[in-house]
DOMI-74136 format. One record per residue: residue in three letters; y, x, z of N, C-alpha, C in turn. Coordinates in steps of 0.001 Angstrom, whole numbers, padded with zeros to 6 digits, always signed. Atoms other than C-alpha are relative to their C-alpha. Example, Ala and Ser with C-alpha at 12.3 -4.5 7.8 and 13.67 -1.06 7.14 Angstrom:
// DOMI-74136
ALA-001190+000890+000000-004500+012300+007800+001200+000900+000000;SER-001190-000820-000060-001060+013670+007140+001090-000770+000730;
END
This chain:
// DOMI-74136
UNK+000839-000551-001940-063503-094795+083277+000092-001611+000744;UNK-000371+000728-000754-064291-097135+085588+000785+000339+001523;UNK-000862-000608-001191-062760-097345+088991-001311+000167+001187;UNK+000502-000578-000797-065436-095986+090915+000748+001146+000888;UNK-000330-000921-001251-064508-093363+093980-000754+001137-000883;UNK+000426-001113+000849-064347-089671+092074-001007+000533+001008;UNK+000929-000852-000890-067171-087598+093430+000429+001333-000052;UNK-000271-001287-000585-067318-084332+094925-000424+001149-000964;UNK+000719-001120+000998-069792-082753+092487-000956-001143-001156;UNK+000764+000974+000904-071365-084503+089234-000787+001164-001128;UNK+000284-000771+001804-073558-082941+086124+000030-001435-000697;UNK-000080+001015+001355-073026-084769+083191-000622+000556-001177;UNK+000845-000463+001817-074743-085172+079700+000735-001244-000617;UNK-000991+000605+000978-073141-086564+076823-001317-000268-001265;UNK+000645-000082+000703-075802-088108+074571+000191-001279-000963;UNK-000568+001010+000981-075592-090297+071188-001683-000184-000547;UNK+001104+000067+000790-078663-091899+069662-001611+000177+000905;UNK+001010+000383-001122-082082-093058+071304-000793+001441+000464;UNK+000974-000851-000389-084008-089725+070988+000859+001058+000731;UNK-000760-001204-000815-081108-087502+072479+000220-000684+001443;UNK-000303+001011-001441-080551-090330+075368-001174+000447+001011;UNK+001507-000441-000478-084431-090003+076217+000135+001706+000346;UNK-000117-001370-000046-083837-086324+075962+000910+000450+001308;UNK-001096-000310-001179-080828-086491+078238-000839-000176+001588;UNK+000836+000604-001282-083157-088480+080975-000799+000999+000602;UNK+000945-001133-000530-085665-085938+080996+000632+001454+000641;UNK-000647-001149-000443-082978-082802+081283+000166-000343+001244;UNK-000934+000595-001474-081286-084843+084590-001237-000207+000521;UNK+000687+000726-001272-084472-085774+086100-000268+001746+000328;UNK+000320-001525-000579-085473-081760+085914+001355+000413+000711;UNK-001127-000703-000872-082075-080891+087014+000202-000683+001743;UNK+000154+000409-001359-082231-083251+089968-000831+000415+000796;UNK+001135-000568-000469-085410-082083+090901+000188+001312+001046;UNK-000351-001434-000346-083852-078633+091624+001281-000193+000764;UNK-001485+000290-000299-080347-080038+092869-000206-001464+000543;UNK-000193+001825-000270-080932-083604+094698+001249-000495+000848;UNK-001208+000602-000507-077692-083580+096262+001256-000261-001335;UNK-000985+000273+001282-075754-083710+092775-000067-001229-000654;UNK+000492+001106+000593-075198-086988+091123-000154+000347-001569;UNK-000050+000172+001143-076052-087486+087610+000588-000979-000654;UNK-001483+001403+000192-073458-089288+085275-000659+000098-001639;UNK-000177+000165+001273-074238-090117+081566+001038-000457-000882;UNK-000661+000145+000510-071970-090494+078786-000627-001003-001400;UNK+000205+000674+001519-072893-092614+075431+000864-001104-000582;UNK-000754+001398+000379-071870-094904+073177-000705-001045+000237;UNK+000643+001021+000432-074553-096940+073249-000570-000752+001774;UNK+000280+000320-000541-074941-099183+075893-001202-000106+000772;UNK+001375+000009-000639-078200-098847+078559-000472-000643+000655;UNK+000663+001193-000814-080493-101447+079604-000526+000530+001408;UNK+000151-000820-001018-081708-098805+082255+000444+001321+000190;UNK-000959-000937-000085-079999-095962+083940-000693+001100+000904;UNK+000773-000961-000347-082896-094236+086016+000636+001288+000706;UNK-000746-001272-000843-081936-090523+087359+001621-000585-000244;UNK-001217-000201-000041-078105-091311+086336+000383-001409+001053;UNK-000495+000724-000667-076269-092461+089162+001425-001207-000237;UNK-001149+000934+000066-073432-093793+087279-000489+000270-002166;UNK-000013-000314+001402-073060-094069+082930+001246-000481-000353;UNK-001535+000519+000658-070115-094622+080709-000161-000166-001224;UNK+000141+000421+001322-069874-096057+077396+001681+000720-000528;UNK-000818-000868+000639-067364-093726+075256-000201-001020-001412;UNK-000102+000755+001555-066021-095186+071544-000168+001492-000967;UNK+000245-000919+001053-067522-093105+069085+000559-000329-002062;UNK-000552-000186+001386-065829-092618+065314-000996+000802-000906;UNK+000842-000783+000981-068424-091924+062447+000578+000346-000742;UNK-000895-000468+001552-065906-091023+060133+000577+001208+000507;UNK-000446-001509-000106-065158-087874+062254-001094+000590+000798;UNK+001365-000886-000787-067916-085003+063246-000296-000129+000747;UNK-000019+000579-001359-069687-085427+065912+000586+001098+001019;UNK-000790-000550-001297-068230-082639+068057+001469-000191+000230;UNK-001424+000459-000239-064751-083975+067407-000094-000583+001003;UNK-000012+001165-000969-065945-087036+068892-000356+000646+001609;UNK+000433-000547-001040-067285-084892+071678+000987+000493+001011;UNK-001399-000645-000658-063905-082840+072489+000636-001098+000258;UNK-001181+000686-000223-062029-085945+072617-000772-001266+001379;UNK+000739+000668-001006-064455-087503+075563-000081+001230+001041;UNK+000071-001042-000915-064435-084178+077510+000948-000064+001174;UNK-001395+000446-001285-060883-085039+079117-000529-001168+000814;UNK+000150+000613-001130-062479-088017+080488-001243-000097+001321;UNK+001240-000357-001312-065386-086408+082197+000907+000453+000835;UNK-000661-000133-001103-062680-085109+084332+000563-000950+001238;UNK-000566+001033-001071-062123-088186+086101-001316-000018+000658;UNK+001375+000465-000983-065765-088193+087524-000151+000493+001058;UNK-000078-000753-001186-065554-085574+089944+000970+001312+000241;UNK-001161-001240-000307-063624-082685+091354-000412+001028-000554;UNK+000301-001218+000620-066365-080151+090134-001127-000500-000367;UNK+000648+000526+000927-068316-080719+087259-001060+001248-000632;UNK+001119-000624+000875-071516-079313+085326+000160-000734-001251;UNK+000366+000621+001283-071641-080170+081789-001234+000635-000650;UNK+000817-000368+000707-075053-079976+080136-000311-000478-000979;UNK+000927+000732+001426-076641-080454+076505-001296-000464+000780;UNK+001002+000672-000838-079331-082742+076853-001695+000986-000419;UNK+001324-000382+000342-082041-080002+075570+000342+001317+001192;UNK+000198-000897-001114-081437-077914+079036-001021-000416+001047;UNK+001103+000181-000856-084152-077395+081582+000510+000953+001246;UNK-000611-000385-001273-082736-076592+085072-001564+000626+000733;UNK+001382-000698-000474-085777-073860+086527+000610+000091+001682;UNK-000870-000501-001796-083591-073041+090053+001128-001208+000592;UNK-001045+000237-000048-081112-074337+091830+001477+000277-000362;UNK-001227-000611+000943-077527-073937+090572+001654+000281+000913;UNK-001064-000785-001275-075527-073220+094091+001125+000833-000163;UNK-001152-000920+000560-073767-070430+092814+000930-000518-000755;UNK-001242+000776+000956-071866-072116+090411+001101-000466+000665;UNK-000558+000572-000699-070380-073764+093057+000770+000811+000765;UNK-000556-001164-000642-069711-070921+094651+001003+000565-000292;UNK-000952-000489+001159-067972-069448+091778+001257-000679-000339;UNK-001224+000575+000064-065791-072589+091534+000765+000080+000702;UNK-001027-000288-001150-064238-071808+094672+001352+001237-000412;UNK-000477-001311+000829-062878-068327+092616+000870-000771-001156;UNK-000452+000497+001547-062396-069884+089264-000200-001540-000465;UNK+000300+001974+000244-061705-073231+087594-000820-000167-001313;UNK+000907-000010+001169-063945-072435+084446-001066+000853-000274;UNK+001048-000599+000261-067167-071516+083713-000849+000094-001141;UNK+000796+000152+000777-069449-070434+080995-000892+000975-000345;UNK+001095-001140+000637-072037-068044+079326+000686-000234-001588;UNK-000204-000145+001021-071280-066336+076572-001025-000107-001605;UNK+000317+001138+000893-072233-068076+072771-001252+001181-000610;UNK+000848-000609+001101-075740-066356+071329+000679+000731-001163;UNK-000066-000335+001264-074156-066254+068100+001937+000382-000034;UNK-001293-001072-000264-070795-064996+069339+001086-000817-000608;UNK-001405+000973+000683-068331-066655+066811-000639-000888-001031;UNK+000407+000963+000496-069696-069660+065063+001002-000590-000791;UNK-001130+001072+000783-066371-070882+063363+001245+000919-000253;UNK-000905-000746-000183-063116-069671+062692+001188+000087+000766;UNK-001191-000505-001147-059805-068686+064788+001104-000642-000921;UNK-001716-000137+000550-056178-069690+064368+000154+001322+000919;UNK-000265-001192-000689-055943-066275+066422-000479+000856-000563;UNK+001064-000781+000370-056777-063034+065396-000912+000937+000906;UNK+000725-000269-001348-059313-062346+068294-000860+000936-000130;UNK+000983-001395+000049-061019-059034+069331-001732-000779+000024;UNK+001249+000091-000322-064940-059190+069272-000233-000238+001380;UNK+000451+000236-001725-064731-058955+073210+000075-000886+000260;UNK-000263+001668-001036-063465-062506+073677-000958-001097-001108;UNK+000856+000921+000634-066509-064377+072197+000390-001588+000294;UNK-000086+001383-000613-067138-068089+072338-000708-000267+000842;UNK+000536-000063-001228-068740-069639+075295-001191-001162-000471;UNK+000690+001065+000005-071640-071832+074862+000467-001272+000421;UNK-000347+001175-000714-071044-075239+075189-000882-000975+000980;UNK+001079+000229-000558-074342-075928+076225-000183-000078+001736;UNK-000121+000031-002073-073738-075372+080439+001110+000951-000126;UNK-001216-000285-000460-070111-075355+081616+000193-000651+001384;UNK+000118+000644-001485-068980-075868+085010+001618+000293-000164;UNK-001493-000026-000345-065258-076599+086216+000668-001095+000589;UNK-000746+000706-000683-062811-077770+088409+000860-001391-000532;UNK-000923+000836+000385-060969-081123+087865+001635+000255+000657;UNK-001442-000175-000802-057131-079985+088651+000553-000324-001372;UNK-000876+000133+001207-054140-079942+086524-000088+001158-001103;UNK+000290-000808+000344-055024-076591+085612-000863-000277-001446;UNK+000758-000013+001029-058097-077212+083522+000016-001874-000690;UNK+000187+001180+001057-056785-080943+082235+000940+000552-001052;UNK-000583-000693+001741-054222-078504+080224-000673+000557-000838;UNK+000556-000379+000691-056609-076807+079041-001096-001034-001019;UNK+000553+001084+000494-058578-079656+078053+000794-000649-001101;UNK-000929+000659+001355-055998-081125+076241+000246+000710-001079;UNK-000681-000600+001256-054647-078221+074263-001882+000176-000821;UNK+001145+000025+000445-058775-078054+073373+000056-000953-001337;UNK-000006+001450+000997-058363-081578+071762+001032+000376-001042;UNK-001436-000160+000563-054640-080684+070289-000598+001250-001294;UNK-000045-000873+000865-055926-077352+068655-001280-000315-001318;UNK+000675+000286+001275-059126-079453+067014+000419-000963-000934;UNK-000985+001109+001014-056732-082040+065845+000792+000531-001109;UNK-000986-001071+000609-054366-079618+064563-000578+001077-001281;UNK+000729-000970+000994-056941-077121+062922-001443-000397-000738;UNK+000972+000051+000064-059736-079145+061691-000598+000388-001412;UNK+000338-001119+001061-059942-077400+058353-000627+001459+000197;UNK+000434-001428-000533-060846-074381+060562-001502-000055+000750;UNK+001010+000430-000849-063223-075698+062955-000843-000523-000365;UNK+000859+000766+000455-064907-078447+061249-000752-000494+000893;UNK+000942+000455-001077-068095-079635+063226-000231+000832+000967;UNK+000527-000823-000499-068043-077316+065653+001379-000163+001603;UNK-000558+000308-000739-066606-077893+069120+000427+001693+001305;UNK+000317-001371-000957-067027-073869+070744+001153+001071-000587;UNK-000991-001096+000263-064269-072254+068368+001428-000739+000707;UNK-001190+000369-000563-061179-074459+069529-000194+000117+001583;UNK+000377+000063-001352-062640-074211+072919+000553+001769+000671;UNK-000256-001238-000100-062410-070259+072421+001733+000347-000541;UNK-001583-000278+000160-058707-070316+071015+000786-000806+001245;UNK-001145+000700-001100-057779-072452+074284-000141+000518+001171;UNK-000123-000897-001430-059062-070446+076857+000542+001386-000384;UNK-000858-001011+000429-057150-067595+074823+001204-000184+000423;UNK-001691+000718-000303-053580-069367+075186+000098-000599+001164;UNK+000039+000401-001677-054965-070639+079021+000341+001138+000868;UNK-000720-000862-001410-052940-069274+082004-000763+000086+000902;UNK+000912+000024-001318-056085-070174+084279-000777+000888+000245;UNK+000710-001227-000269-058715-068424+085620-001244-000769-000686;UNK+000996+000460+000628-062130-068531+084119-000836+001362-000328;UNK+000611-001065-000207-065190-066025+084132-001540-000777-000593;UNK+001112+000146+001041-068276-065712+081773-000852+000533+001091;UNK+001364-000475-001411-071641-065833+084224-001123+000691-001134;UNK+001319-000508+000591-075004-063950+082977-000653-001054-000653;UNK+001558+001285+000825-077747-065489+080445-000299-000706+000844;UNK+001345+000171-000861-079697-066203+083130+000534-001898+000566;UNK-000462+001465-000155-077451-069560+083596+000045-000904-001000;UNK+000101+000735+001361-077367-070429+079990-001275+000491-001068;UNK+001078-000876+000727-080767-068558+078505-000390-001040-001309;UNK+000971+000861+001119-081121-070323+074911-001201+000952-000627;UNK+001094-000811-000115-084473-068713+074821-000484+000375-001577;UNK+000246-000229+001425-084953-069077+071091+000671+000967-000475;UNK-000852-001049+000379-082461-066539+070246-000612+001370+000794;UNK+000437-000997-000902-084328-064473+072691+001147+000886+000908;UNK-001524-001023-000731-082228-061516+075062-000958+000091+001129;UNK+000503-001240-000884-082644-059557+077848+000607-000605+001791;UNK-000662+001038-001039-082490-061309+081101-000766+001341+001308;UNK+000180-000946-001535-082791-059487+085141-000340-000916+000944;UNK-000026+001074-001308-082527-062428+087778-000800-001190-000582;UNK+000959+001524+000198-084426-065731+087996+001328-000782-001045;UNK-000376+000653+001099-083603-067785+084772+000077-001180+000794;UNK-000455+001598-000717-081594-071047+086314-000051-000663-001404;UNK+000015+000686+001390-081258-072775+082957-000278+000495-001209;UNK+000658-000471+001503-083263-072662+079598+000421-001174-000551;UNK-000925+000886+000803-081536-074064+076856-000816+000118-001506;UNK+000520+000142+001074-083439-075180+073908-000908-001010-000174;UNK+000723+000771-000173-085894-077254+072641-001656+000212-000324;UNK+001701-000609+000112-090158-076807+073194-000654-001087+000630;UNK+000814+000694-000974-092902-078990+074022-000622+000572+001646;UNK+000719-000917-000854-093831-076090+076443+001234+000515+001015;UNK-001349-000700-001084-090485-075821+078785-000295+000422+001324;UNK+000240-000515-001315-092248-075805+081897-000893+001219+000313;UNK+000533-001168+000209-094742-073101+080679+000916+001397-000384;UNK-000502-000869-000191-091907-071294+079570+001051+000428+000720;UNK-000656+000003-000769-090061-071459+082410-000722+000899+000831;UNK+000684-000876-000870-092698-070273+084445-000478+001473-000519;UNK+000407-001238+000236-093271-067300+081948+001067+001085+000149;UNK-000876-000457+000225-089889-066219+081970+000760+000392+001845;UNK-000681-000116-001668-089265-066299+085950-001427+000374+000957;UNK+001479-000048-000880-093168-065143+086867+000691+001407+000409;UNK-000761-001030-001145-090844-061653+087875+001453-000131-000089;UNK-002017+000493-000129-087624-062526+088895+000634+001221+000263;UNK-000454-000807-000831-086709-059300+090161-000379+001728-000645;UNK-000127-001246+001140-087183-056976+086924+000733-000573-001385;UNK-000525+000769+001068-086038-057061+083266-001067-000347-000836;UNK+000954+000321+001050-087740-058674+080879+000816-000429-001286;UNK-000746-000004+001385-086622-058612+077093-001264-000918-001072;UNK+000670+000701+000967-087528-061021+074481+000570+000010-001625;UNK-000150-000341+001462-087398-061148+070803+000221-001073-000807;UNK-000360+001470+000496-085785-064140+068876-001213-000846-000592;UNK+001133+000921-000054-088670-066801+068837-001215+000552+000333;UNK+000849-000426-000605-090892-065012+070962-000833-001202+001128;UNK+000150+000932-001141-090695-067883+073639+000203-001508-000606;UNK+000102+001576+000690-092050-071447+071764-000498-000850+001009;
END
């Protein structure tokens, strides 16, 4: 990490490879159009000639001998040094509305996420109930404090010790780490991480679309045309 003063709040993207870096720029530009007071930060293993929307960029070491998501879990601990309150987004996210409510929740809870559509995408070291599914790592929010640092450290430790269970998957070790954690966390509704390609039922405005499409603006307009009514979509309806 560099010696910049720690931010009060930041939205962070992690991208490797030019296509994902370009996608991160587009996602961050859309996010900041809805949340102009939140600084955007990029982590990448590739030094950039342009920073654009990103107020800060950090270069991290990437080991090609390790799975992609194992590399990410190694980086996750570092992002806690960037800001006191952090939103972590995948590069294929599209922010439709301001996310102020997330910071309201962070006054009460230290870690926030949304249930993963696949619920369980890899193995576990525990005999966990179906009622405790994975959280999707495409949109997380958390406070940077001693409690979350212990969570992130255990997230990495579990992955290191159980690579033969998790393989190339960061959500499985997070699920187990949350199960073991004594901190406070909350699962937000699907509208805060709507993986639209999987379908689903929504009730309030969708704040974050998650997925790839050439028609993200049109999809955002469609799902939020009626923001005070139930809308249901089958898998593949929104393209």
